[in-house]
C-alpha positions, 0 to 999 in steps of 0.5 A: 790527375797528371796530364803527362801520363797516358790514360788507361781505361779498365772495363770490367764486370768483376770488381769488389763491391759491398756484397762481395768485397773479394770479387775481382780484387785482382783487377783492382790491384792491377789498376793500383799497380799501374797508377804510378805510370798511367792515369787509370780509370776503372769502369764497372757496370752492374744491373739493379732492379731498383734503379730507374735509368743509369746511376753513376757512382764515382769512388776516388781510390788512392790514385785511380778513379773507380766508376760504377754505372748501375742500370735498371734491369728489364724483365725482357732479355733483349732489352736488358742487353740494350740497357747494359750497352747503354750503361757502358757507353754512359760510363765511358762518356762520363769518364771522358769528360773528366779524363779527356782523351783515353789512350788505352782500353783494357778489358777484363773478362770476356765477353761483354767488356771485351766487345765494348772495348772493341767498339769503343777503341775502333770508334776512337782509333785507339788500341785495346787489350784484354785480360782473361782469368776465367776457369770456364775454358778448362772446365768445359763451361766455355764449350757449352756457350752458344755459337754466337758467344764463341764467334764473338769471343774469337773475334774480339781476342783476334782484334785485341793488341794482346790478351793477357792470361794468368798462366800457361795453362789458361793460355793453352785452354783458350787455344784448345777452344779455338781462340787465337791471340797475341798472348802474354802470360802476366800473373796477378798482383799480390800484397803483404799485410803487416797487420795480423789477426788471429783466426783462432782464440786458442793459441795451442791450435795449428791453423789450416786456412782455405780462402775461396769462393764456396763453389764446391764443384770447383773448390771441392771444400766438402772433401776438405771438411770430410778429411778434417773429420777423419783427422780429428778422430786421431788428433785435436791440435788443429782447426780448419778455417774457411774464408769466403762465400758463395752458392754452396755456403749453406750446404757446407755449413750443413755438412760441418754440422752433420759431422759435428765439426762446425765451430769446434774444428771447422770455422766459417768466416764468410766473405771478407775484404781483401785487407782483412784476408791478408791480415788473417793469413799470417796467423795460419800454419799453412794454406790448403787448396783442394781445388779441381781447377784454378787458373792462378790462385791469388790466395796461394801467392798471398800465403807465400808472401806471408811466408806460409807453406801451401798444400795444393792439388795439381789444378792448373795454377798453383803447381806452377809456383809450389815446390818442395821448398814452399809446400806440397802438391797432390793429386785431385780427388784422392782423399787418402793422399789429402789426409796423409798430406794434411797430417804431414803439414801439421807435423812439419810446417815449421820446417819450411823457411818462411823468409826464403818463401816470402822473398822468392815470391816478392821478387816475382809477384810484387805490384812493381813487377806486374806493372812493368809486365803490363807496361811492356805489353802496352808498349806494343802500340 
C-alpha cells in the first residue's frame, strides 16, 4: 500500500458476489479507476442466516482491498438493524487496522451506507461523499418509503460534501423528491474487452442483445420478446439473446416457451460476470434497451465502446448519449414503433461507423476520465 496516497473508503450495499456477479459492478469499476491516485478500500455488508456473529472476508482485487462482512440475520426486525450496524462498524475498524487513518468516506446507494458514512465521518472529523444510482426516485418507489427514511435521506445528503449522480435526470428526480445537495453529475466507468465470444453458433444470424436485470416492470423485456415473435413471422435472419437474471426470469422463460421462441429465436444466458458480458457484446449486431426507466445504462455504453449501435427507449438515461450517429431512440410502450425500429436496425446496422462510435464514447467514459471527475469532487475538501 502506498502510504503517500490518501485512503478512500467505499461503503456499499451493492457489490459483485457469487450469486449476482453483475450487482454493483459499476461501483467496483469506480474503485479500480481511483486506485492510481488513492488507496481504495471497499466495504460491503451482507446478511447470512447461517452465520453466527460477524465474519470478515478480504479480497485483494488488483490494487484495491475488498472487504465483505457477513452477519447473522435475526428474525427480529429491530435486532437485525443492530446487527447490521455492528457489522458496518466491525468492517470499518478492521480496515483501519490495515489502512491506518481513513481520509475520505464515499458511500454508495442510500440509505444505510450513507447514514453509516455520516456517523463514521463525524466521529473521525473527515469528509464523506455519496453516489446514488437508484431508479426508485423516478419510479415512485422513494415516495412510498416511510417518513423516517425520507427524513434521514434528506439529512445525509445535505450533510455530505457532495452527492454524485449518474445523470441529470436522476439529479432532477432527487430534487423533485425534496432532496437538496451539492450535486455532481458523474457517469459510470466503462471498459472494453479484446476477447470475443459468439453468442450464437449460427454465423448467418444477426444478433440482437439485451443485458439487464430481469425485472420486467422496469426493463419491459416481455414486450421485447413479443416483438421478436411478430418479427419472426416475417424473417428468420436474427436471434435475440438476453444476459441477466432476476425475479421475472421464470416468467420470461415461460412466455418464450408459450410463443415457441425459446432456444430457437430467444436465448437466455442468465447472470454472467462482467468480463464475460464484455466478451459477448462485440459479437452482437446491436443492443436493445426497451426499459421504462434507466438512470444511466452501463450496458449501452459498453455496447458503444465496442462500436455497436443501440436501439433504446427514451427512459431517462441512454437518450443522453444515443443519437442518430450511434443508434435510435423510441418512445416507451409503443409496440408498433419497437417492431419497426428492430426491422430497421436488422437491415441497417452495418451503416453505423463502429470506429467513430467507439472513439466518441471512449473519450468521455474511460476509467481515467471518470477518476478525474471523482478526484475533482473530492478536491472540494
